[in-house]
PDB file of N, CA, C and O in Angstrom:
ATOM      1  N   MET A   1       2.563   2.594 -21.459  1.00  0.00           N
ATOM      2  CA  MET A   1       3.253   2.602 -20.074  1.00  0.00           C
ATOM      3  C   MET A   1       4.754   2.348 -20.310  1.00  0.00           C
ATOM      4  O   MET A   1       5.184   1.359 -20.903  1.00  0.00           O
ATOM      5  N   ASP A   2       5.484   3.301 -19.809  1.00  0.00           N
ATOM      6  CA  ASP A   2       7.014   3.188 -19.915  1.00  0.00           C
ATOM      7  C   ASP A   2       7.615   2.376 -18.760  1.00  0.00           C
ATOM      8  O   ASP A   2       6.886   1.969 -17.855  1.00  0.00           O
ATOM      9  N   GLU A   3       8.937   2.133 -18.778  1.00  0.00           N
ATOM     10  CA  GLU A   3       9.577   1.372 -17.807  1.00  0.00           C
ATOM     11  C   GLU A   3       9.357   1.955 -16.396  1.00  0.00           C
ATOM     12  O   GLU A   3       9.079   1.196 -15.468  1.00  0.00           O
ATOM     13  N   ALA A   4       9.472   3.254 -16.219  1.00  0.00           N
ATOM     14  CA  ALA A   4       9.248   3.852 -14.963  1.00  0.00           C
ATOM     15  C   ALA A   4       7.901   3.564 -14.377  1.00  0.00           C
ATOM     16  O   ALA A   4       7.792   3.217 -13.201  1.00  0.00           O
ATOM     17  N   ASP A   5       6.910   3.695 -15.149  1.00  0.00           N
ATOM     18  CA  ASP A   5       5.535   3.372 -14.743  1.00  0.00           C
ATOM     19  C   ASP A   5       5.370   1.898 -14.235  1.00  0.00           C
ATOM     20  O   ASP A   5       4.747   1.588 -13.219  1.00  0.00           O
ATOM     21  N   LYS A   6       6.018   1.024 -15.087  1.00  0.00           N
ATOM     22  CA  LYS A   6       5.995  -0.436 -14.715  1.00  0.00           C
ATOM     23  C   LYS A   6       6.683  -0.660 -13.424  1.00  0.00           C
ATOM     24  O   LYS A   6       6.192  -1.414 -12.585  1.00  0.00           O
ATOM     25  N   GLY A   7       7.848  -0.010 -13.222  1.00  0.00           N
ATOM     26  CA  GLY A   7       8.596  -0.208 -11.969  1.00  0.00           C
ATOM     27  C   GLY A   7       7.818   0.363 -10.750  1.00  0.00           C
ATOM     28  O   GLY A   7       7.867  -0.234  -9.674  1.00  0.00           O
ATOM     29  N   ASN A   8       7.137   1.455 -10.890  1.00  0.00           N
ATOM     30  CA  ASN A   8       6.329   2.127  -9.899  1.00  0.00           C
ATOM     31  C   ASN A   8       5.154   1.149  -9.570  1.00  0.00           C
ATOM     32  O   ASN A   8       4.805   0.966  -8.404  1.00  0.00           O
ATOM     33  N   GLU A   9       4.597   0.571 -10.553  1.00  0.00           N
ATOM     34  CA  GLU A   9       3.460  -0.350 -10.317  1.00  0.00           C
ATOM     35  C   GLU A   9       3.887  -1.605  -9.626  1.00  0.00           C
ATOM     36  O   GLU A   9       3.172  -2.107  -8.759  1.00  0.00           O
ATOM     37  N   THR A  10       5.023  -2.123  -9.978  1.00  0.00           N
ATOM     38  CA  THR A  10       5.521  -3.291  -9.180  1.00  0.00           C
ATOM     39  C   THR A  10       5.936  -2.925  -7.765  1.00  0.00           C
ATOM     40  O   THR A  10       5.701  -3.715  -6.851  1.00  0.00           O
ATOM     41  N   ALA A  11       6.491  -1.866  -7.561  1.00  0.00           N
ATOM     42  CA  ALA A  11       6.876  -1.366  -6.211  1.00  0.00           C
ATOM     43  C   ALA A  11       5.602  -1.223  -5.361  1.00  0.00           C
ATOM     44  O   ALA A  11       5.566  -1.641  -4.204  1.00  0.00           O
ATOM     45  N   GLU A  12       4.566  -0.628  -5.951  1.00  0.00           N
ATOM     46  CA  GLU A  12       3.298  -0.446  -5.212  1.00  0.00           C
ATOM     47  C   GLU A  12       2.765  -1.759  -4.818  1.00  0.00           C
ATOM     48  O   GLU A  12       2.414  -1.982  -3.659  1.00  0.00           O
ATOM     49  N   LEU A  13       2.693  -2.688  -5.821  1.00  0.00           N
ATOM     50  CA  LEU A  13       2.086  -4.028  -5.497  1.00  0.00           C
ATOM     51  C   LEU A  13       2.863  -4.705  -4.399  1.00  0.00           C
ATOM     52  O   LEU A  13       2.260  -5.289  -3.499  1.00  0.00           O
ATOM     53  N   THR A  14       4.121  -4.650  -4.436  1.00  0.00           N
ATOM     54  CA  THR A  14       4.999  -5.228  -3.458  1.00  0.00           C
ATOM     55  C   THR A  14       4.734  -4.660  -2.052  1.00  0.00           C
ATOM     56  O   THR A  14       4.503  -5.380  -1.081  1.00  0.00           O
ATOM     57  N   LEU A  15       4.783  -3.302  -2.011  1.00  0.00           N
ATOM     58  CA  LEU A  15       4.545  -2.593  -0.713  1.00  0.00           C
ATOM     59  C   LEU A  15       3.154  -2.983  -0.216  1.00  0.00           C
ATOM     60  O   LEU A  15       3.015  -3.195   0.989  1.00  0.00           O
ATOM     61  N   GLN A  16       2.156  -3.092  -1.010  1.00  0.00           N
ATOM     62  CA  GLN A  16       0.692  -3.412  -0.531  1.00  0.00           C
ATOM     63  C   GLN A  16       0.701  -4.876  -0.045  1.00  0.00           C
ATOM     64  O   GLN A  16       0.011  -5.200   0.921  1.00  0.00           O
ATOM     65  N   SER A  17       1.446  -5.734  -0.678  1.00  0.00           N
ATOM     66  CA  SER A  17       1.452  -7.116  -0.245  1.00  0.00           C
ATOM     67  C   SER A  17       2.159  -7.165   1.169  1.00  0.00           C
ATOM     68  O   SER A  17       1.677  -7.906   2.027  1.00  0.00           O
ATOM     69  N   TYR A  18       3.231  -6.441   1.434  1.00  0.00           N
ATOM     70  CA  TYR A  18       3.810  -6.350   2.732  1.00  0.00           C
ATOM     71  C   TYR A  18       2.941  -5.786   3.763  1.00  0.00           C
ATOM     72  O   TYR A  18       2.862  -6.283   4.887  1.00  0.00           O
ATOM     73  N   ILE A  19       2.283  -4.740   3.387  1.00  0.00           N
ATOM     74  CA  ILE A  19       1.332  -4.169   4.310  1.00  0.00           C
ATOM     75  C   ILE A  19       0.217  -5.156   4.719  1.00  0.00           C
ATOM     76  O   ILE A  19      -0.104  -5.288   5.900  1.00  0.00           O
ATOM     77  N   ASN A  20      -0.367  -5.849   3.712  1.00  0.00           N
ATOM     78  CA  ASN A  20      -1.382  -6.753   4.108  1.00  0.00           C
ATOM     79  C   ASN A  20      -0.861  -7.839   5.000  1.00  0.00           C
ATOM     80  O   ASN A  20      -1.573  -8.198   5.938  1.00  0.00           O
ATOM     81  N   LYS A  21       0.358  -8.424   4.799  1.00  0.00           N
ATOM     82  CA  LYS A  21       0.915  -9.411   5.627  1.00  0.00           C
ATOM     83  C   LYS A  21       1.103  -8.936   7.101  1.00  0.00           C
ATOM     84  O   LYS A  21       0.867  -9.664   8.065  1.00  0.00           O
ATOM     85  N   ILE A  22       1.561  -7.618   7.194  1.00  0.00           N
ATOM     86  CA  ILE A  22       1.744  -7.152   8.619  1.00  0.00           C
ATOM     87  C   ILE A  22       0.389  -6.873   9.302  1.00  0.00           C
ATOM     88  O   ILE A  22       0.263  -7.052  10.514  1.00  0.00           O
ATOM     89  N   ARG A  23      -0.596  -6.447   8.551  1.00  0.00           N
ATOM     90  CA  ARG A  23      -1.966  -6.344   9.099  1.00  0.00           C
ATOM     91  C   ARG A  23      -2.493  -7.725   9.522  1.00  0.00           C
ATOM     92  O   ARG A  23      -3.109  -7.856  10.579  1.00  0.00           O
ATOM     93  N   LYS A  24      -2.266  -8.681   8.754  1.00  0.00           N
ATOM     94  CA  LYS A  24      -2.820  -9.981   9.111  1.00  0.00           C
ATOM     95  C   LYS A  24      -2.087 -10.492  10.386  1.00  0.00           C
ATOM     96  O   LYS A  24      -2.703 -11.071  11.281  1.00  0.00           O
ATOM     97  N   ARG A  25      -0.864 -10.276  10.430  1.00  0.00           N
ATOM     98  CA  ARG A  25      -0.073 -10.797  11.643  1.00  0.00           C
ATOM     99  C   ARG A  25      -0.536  -9.954  12.897  1.00  0.00           C
ATOM    100  O   ARG A  25      -0.534 -10.473  14.014  1.00  0.00           O
ATOM    101  N   ALA A  26      -0.923  -8.682  12.702  1.00  0.00           N
ATOM    102  CA  ALA A  26      -1.277  -7.857  13.805  1.00  0.00           C
ATOM    103  C   ALA A  26      -2.602  -8.392  14.387  1.00  0.00           C
ATOM    104  O   ALA A  26      -2.837  -8.306  15.592  1.00  0.00           O
ATOM    105  N   ASN A  27      -3.458  -8.944  13.516  1.00  0.00           N
ATOM    106  CA  ASN A  27      -4.791  -9.514  14.026  1.00  0.00           C
ATOM    107  C   ASN A  27      -4.704 -10.891  14.586  1.00  0.00           C
ATOM    108  O   ASN A  27      -5.699 -11.423  15.078  1.00  0.00           O
ATOM    109  N   THR A  28      -3.484 -11.519  14.525  1.00  0.00           N
ATOM    110  CA  THR A  28      -3.266 -12.751  15.158  1.00  0.00           C
ATOM    111  C   THR A  28      -2.152 -12.654  16.118  1.00  0.00           C
ATOM    112  O   THR A  28      -0.986 -12.624  15.723  1.00  0.00           O
ATOM    113  N   THR A  29      -2.485 -12.603  17.431  1.00  0.00           N
ATOM    114  CA  THR A  29      -1.448 -12.441  18.470  1.00  0.00           C
ATOM    115  C   THR A  29      -1.163 -13.800  19.071  1.00  0.00           C
ATOM    116  O   THR A  29      -2.045 -14.412  19.673  1.00  0.00           O
ATOM    117  N   LEU A  30       0.061 -14.276  18.915  1.00  0.00           N
ATOM    118  CA  LEU A  30       0.531 -15.490  19.506  1.00  0.00           C
ATOM    119  C   LEU A  30       1.289 -15.202  20.801  1.00  0.00           C
ATOM    120  O   LEU A  30       2.052 -14.240  20.882  1.00  0.00           O
ATOM    121  N   LEU A  31       1.078 -16.023  21.785  1.00  0.00           N
ATOM    122  CA  LEU A  31       1.687 -15.775  23.076  1.00  0.00           C
ATOM    123  C   LEU A  31       2.896 -16.849  23.317  1.00  0.00           C
ATOM    124  O   LEU A  31       2.795 -18.004  22.903  1.00  0.00           O
ATOM    125  N   VAL A  32       3.898 -16.438  23.928  1.00  0.00           N
ATOM    126  CA  VAL A  32       5.036 -17.307  24.227  1.00  0.00           C
ATOM    127  C   VAL A  32       4.569 -18.308  25.133  1.00  0.00           C
ATOM    128  O   VAL A  32       4.076 -17.961  26.206  1.00  0.00           O
ATOM    129  N   THR A  33       4.681 -19.626  24.789  1.00  0.00           N
ATOM    130  CA  THR A  33       4.248 -20.693  25.652  1.00  0.00           C
ATOM    131  C   THR A  33       5.255 -21.539  26.162  1.00  0.00           C
ATOM    132  O   THR A  33       5.006 -22.338  27.064  1.00  0.00           O
ATOM    133  N   GLY A  34       6.511 -21.412  25.594  1.00  0.00           N
ATOM    134  CA  GLY A  34       7.671 -22.251  25.986  1.00  0.00           C
ATOM    135  C   GLY A  34       7.826 -23.459  24.981  1.00  0.00           C
ATOM    136  O   GLY A  34       8.682 -24.335  25.099  1.00  0.00           O
ATOM    137  N   PHE A  35       7.012 -23.399  24.113  1.00  0.00           N
ATOM    138  CA  PHE A  35       7.024 -24.444  22.868  1.00  0.00           C
ATOM    139  C   PHE A  35       6.895 -23.831  21.534  1.00  0.00           C
ATOM    140  O   PHE A  35       6.089 -22.917  21.359  1.00  0.00           O
ATOM    141  N   CYS A  36       7.658 -24.289  20.562  1.00  0.00           N
ATOM    142  CA  CYS A  36       7.499 -23.885  19.134  1.00  0.00           C
ATOM    143  C   CYS A  36       6.120 -24.071  18.646  1.00  0.00           C
ATOM    144  O   CYS A  36       5.579 -25.172  18.757  1.00  0.00           O
ATOM    145  N   TYR A  37       5.531 -23.088  18.126  1.00  0.00           N
ATOM    146  CA  TYR A  37       4.147 -23.263  17.533  1.00  0.00           C
ATOM    147  C   TYR A  37       4.084 -24.212  16.334  1.00  0.00           C
ATOM    148  O   TYR A  37       2.999 -24.670  15.974  1.00  0.00           O
ATOM    149  N   ASN A  38       5.234 -24.516  15.705  1.00  0.00           N
ATOM    150  CA  ASN A  38       5.301 -25.382  14.584  1.00  0.00           C
ATOM    151  C   ASN A  38       5.558 -26.840  14.928  1.00  0.00           C
ATOM    152  O   ASN A  38       4.788 -27.748  14.614  1.00  0.00           O
ATOM    153  N   CYS A  39       6.682 -26.997  15.589  1.00  0.00           N
ATOM    154  CA  CYS A  39       7.236 -28.379  15.916  1.00  0.00           C
ATOM    155  C   CYS A  39       7.070 -28.894  17.303  1.00  0.00           C
ATOM    156  O   CYS A  39       7.304 -30.060  17.623  1.00  0.00           O
ATOM    157  N   GLU A  40       6.633 -27.917  18.147  1.00  0.00           N
ATOM    158  CA  GLU A  40       6.337 -28.103  19.610  1.00  0.00           C
ATOM    159  C   GLU A  40       7.587 -28.437  20.390  1.00  0.00           C
ATOM    160  O   GLU A  40       7.466 -28.941  21.507  1.00  0.00           O
ATOM    161  N   GLU A  41       8.844 -28.178  19.851  1.00  0.00           N
ATOM    162  CA  GLU A  41      10.103 -28.329  20.515  1.00  0.00           C
ATOM    163  C   GLU A  41       9.998 -27.316  21.739  1.00  0.00           C
ATOM    164  O   GLU A  41       9.353 -26.276  21.604  1.00  0.00           O
ATOM    165  N   GLU A  42      10.571 -27.596  22.811  1.00  0.00           N
ATOM    166  CA  GLU A  42      10.611 -26.755  23.930  1.00  0.00           C
ATOM    167  C   GLU A  42      11.666 -25.665  23.676  1.00  0.00           C
ATOM    168  O   GLU A  42      12.826 -25.957  23.386  1.00  0.00           O
ATOM    169  N   ILE A  43      11.262 -24.495  23.786  1.00  0.00           N
ATOM    170  CA  ILE A  43      12.081 -23.241  23.582  1.00  0.00           C
ATOM    171  C   ILE A  43      11.753 -22.191  24.757  1.00  0.00           C
ATOM    172  O   ILE A  43      10.792 -22.293  25.519  1.00  0.00           O
ATOM    173  N   ARG A  44      12.634 -21.252  24.772  1.00  0.00           N
ATOM    174  CA  ARG A  44      12.456 -20.175  25.785  1.00  0.00           C
ATOM    175  C   ARG A  44      12.304 -18.757  25.160  1.00  0.00           C
ATOM    176  O   ARG A  44      13.110 -18.346  24.326  1.00  0.00           O
ATOM    177  N   ASN A  45      11.316 -18.076  25.561  1.00  0.00           N
ATOM    178  CA  ASN A  45      11.197 -16.608  25.160  1.00  0.00           C
ATOM    179  C   ASN A  45      11.045 -16.381  23.691  1.00  0.00           C
ATOM    180  O   ASN A  45      11.375 -15.300  23.203  1.00  0.00           O
ATOM    181  N   ARG A  46      10.544 -17.386  22.939  1.00  0.00           N
ATOM    182  CA  ARG A  46      10.337 -17.216  21.501  1.00  0.00           C
ATOM    183  C   ARG A  46       9.030 -17.989  21.089  1.00  0.00           C
ATOM    184  O   ARG A  46       8.496 -18.835  21.806  1.00  0.00           O
ATOM    185  N   LEU A  47       8.579 -17.603  19.857  1.00  0.00           N
ATOM    186  CA  LEU A  47       7.300 -18.343  19.407  1.00  0.00           C
ATOM    187  C   LEU A  47       7.749 -19.563  18.542  1.00  0.00           C
ATOM    188  O   LEU A  47       7.048 -20.574  18.510  1.00  0.00           O
ATOM    189  N   PHE A  48       8.879 -19.473  17.862  1.00  0.00           N
ATOM    190  CA  PHE A  48       9.302 -20.511  16.982  1.00  0.00           C
ATOM    191  C   PHE A  48      10.840 -20.816  17.191  1.00  0.00           C
ATOM    192  O   PHE A  48      11.602 -19.941  17.603  1.00  0.00           O
ATOM    193  N   CYS A  49      11.244 -22.048  16.900  1.00  0.00           N
ATOM    194  CA  CYS A  49      12.717 -22.387  17.109  1.00  0.00           C
ATOM    195  C   CYS A  49      13.529 -21.696  16.144  1.00  0.00           C
ATOM    196  O   CYS A  49      14.614 -21.244  16.509  1.00  0.00           O
ATOM    197  N   ASP A  50      13.100 -21.546  14.842  1.00  0.00           N
ATOM    198  CA  ASP A  50      13.904 -20.823  13.929  1.00  0.00           C
ATOM    199  C   ASP A  50      13.003 -20.313  12.754  1.00  0.00           C
ATOM    200  O   ASP A  50      11.787 -20.504  12.767  1.00  0.00           O
ATOM    201  N   ALA A  51      13.600 -19.702  11.807  1.00  0.00           N
ATOM    202  CA  ALA A  51      12.922 -19.111  10.644  1.00  0.00           C
ATOM    203  C   ALA A  51      12.126 -20.138   9.856  1.00  0.00           C
ATOM    204  O   ALA A  51      11.036 -19.853   9.359  1.00  0.00           O
ATOM    205  N   GLU A  52      12.708 -21.385   9.744  1.00  0.00           N
ATOM    206  CA  GLU A  52      12.065 -22.435   8.990  1.00  0.00           C
ATOM    207  C   GLU A  52      10.693 -22.797   9.645  1.00  0.00           C
ATOM    208  O   GLU A  52       9.664 -22.885   8.975  1.00  0.00           O
ATOM    209  N   CYS A  53      10.738 -22.992  10.934  1.00  0.00           N
ATOM    210  CA  CYS A  53       9.477 -23.334  11.624  1.00  0.00           C
ATOM    211  C   CYS A  53       8.416 -22.174  11.546  1.00  0.00           C
ATOM    212  O   CYS A  53       7.215 -22.418  11.429  1.00  0.00           O
ATOM    213  N   ARG A  54       8.923 -20.911  11.618  1.00  0.00           N
ATOM    214  CA  ARG A  54       7.994 -19.848  11.515  1.00  0.00           C
ATOM    215  C   ARG A  54       7.411 -19.785  10.078  1.00  0.00           C
ATOM    216  O   ARG A  54       6.221 -19.510   9.921  1.00  0.00           O
ATOM    217  N   ASP A  55       8.198 -20.025   9.070  1.00  0.00           N
ATOM    218  CA  ASP A  55       7.752 -19.960   7.679  1.00  0.00           C
ATOM    219  C   ASP A  55       6.748 -21.120   7.460  1.00  0.00           C
ATOM    220  O   ASP A  55       5.691 -20.924   6.861  1.00  0.00           O
ATOM    221  N   ASP A  56       7.104 -22.365   7.969  1.00  0.00           N
ATOM    222  CA  ASP A  56       6.109 -23.431   7.875  1.00  0.00           C
ATOM    223  C   ASP A  56       4.711 -23.096   8.502  1.00  0.00           C
ATOM    224  O   ASP A  56       3.672 -23.360   7.897  1.00  0.00           O
ATOM    225  N   TYR A  57       4.725 -22.529   9.689  1.00  0.00           N
ATOM    226  CA  TYR A  57       3.571 -22.184  10.469  1.00  0.00           C
ATOM    227  C   TYR A  57       2.780 -21.211   9.640  1.00  0.00           C
ATOM    228  O   TYR A  57       1.583 -21.388   9.416  1.00  0.00           O
ATOM    229  N   GLU A  58       3.471 -20.165   9.180  1.00  0.00           N
ATOM    230  CA  GLU A  58       2.663 -19.087   8.417  1.00  0.00           C
ATOM    231  C   GLU A  58       2.152 -19.668   7.127  1.00  0.00           C
ATOM    232  O   GLU A  58       1.051 -19.259   6.760  1.00  0.00           O
ATOM    233  N   LYS A  59       2.767 -20.545   6.385  1.00  0.00           N
ATOM    234  CA  LYS A  59       2.243 -21.085   5.223  1.00  0.00           C
ATOM    235  C   LYS A  59       0.955 -21.895   5.466  1.00  0.00           C
ATOM    236  O   LYS A  59      -0.046 -21.796   4.757  1.00  0.00           O
ATOM    237  N   ARG A  60       1.079 -22.734   6.573  1.00  0.00           N
ATOM    238  CA  ARG A  60      -0.165 -23.483   6.908  1.00  0.00           C
ATOM    239  C   ARG A  60      -1.181 -22.499   7.441  1.00  0.00           C
ATOM    240  O   ARG A  60      -2.340 -22.757   7.118  1.00  0.00           O
ATOM    241  N   GLU A  61      -1.010 -21.522   8.122  1.00  0.00           N
ATOM    242  CA  GLU A  61      -2.138 -20.624   8.487  1.00  0.00           C
ATOM    243  C   GLU A  61      -2.672 -19.829   7.372  1.00  0.00           C
ATOM    244  O   GLU A  61      -3.852 -19.478   7.386  1.00  0.00           O
ATOM    245  N   ASN A  62      -1.834 -19.506   6.354  1.00  0.00           N
ATOM    246  CA  ASN A  62      -2.324 -18.856   5.220  1.00  0.00           C
ATOM    247  C   ASN A  62      -3.219 -19.706   4.368  1.00  0.00           C
ATOM    248  O   ASN A  62      -4.030 -19.192   3.598  1.00  0.00           O
ATOM    249  N   ARG A  63      -3.077 -21.015   4.501  1.00  0.00           N
ATOM    250  CA  ARG A  63      -3.960 -21.879   3.654  1.00  0.00           C
ATOM    251  C   ARG A  63      -5.281 -22.123   4.399  1.00  0.00           C
ATOM    252  O   ARG A  63      -6.211 -22.615   3.759  1.00  0.00           O
ATOM    253  N   LYS A  64      -5.437 -21.836   5.640  1.00  0.00           N
ATOM    254  CA  LYS A  64      -6.718 -22.034   6.284  1.00  0.00           C
ATOM    255  C   LYS A  64      -7.758 -20.969   5.747  1.00  0.00           C
ATOM    256  O   LYS A  64      -7.464 -19.820   5.416  1.00  0.00           O
ATOM    257  N   PRO A  65      -8.992 -21.520   5.714  1.00  0.00           N
ATOM    258  CA  PRO A  65      -9.955 -20.461   5.297  1.00  0.00           C
ATOM    259  C   PRO A  65     -10.288 -19.589   6.446  1.00  0.00           C
ATOM    260  O   PRO A  65     -10.270 -19.977   7.614  1.00  0.00           O
ATOM    261  N   ARG A  66     -10.606 -18.344   6.045  1.00  0.00           N
ATOM    262  CA  ARG A  66     -10.880 -17.330   7.205  1.00  0.00           C
ATOM    263  C   ARG A  66     -12.252 -16.934   7.093  1.00  0.00           C
ATOM    264  O   ARG A  66     -12.731 -16.132   7.894  1.00  0.00           O
TER     265      ARG A  66
END
């Protein structure tokens, strides 16, 4: 396997990982409630206060058995 093959394989694995994440999100629909789903801070028109809360929530959800 040459360098080009290795690069293509890495790219394919990365792309598949992103596709799987998007499919998983599509199956989980969160509704705007006025509160952050992670820290429960009051917010308007969003699901999370910031990227850190979103990432924490997603990490916790990914650890739950399905």
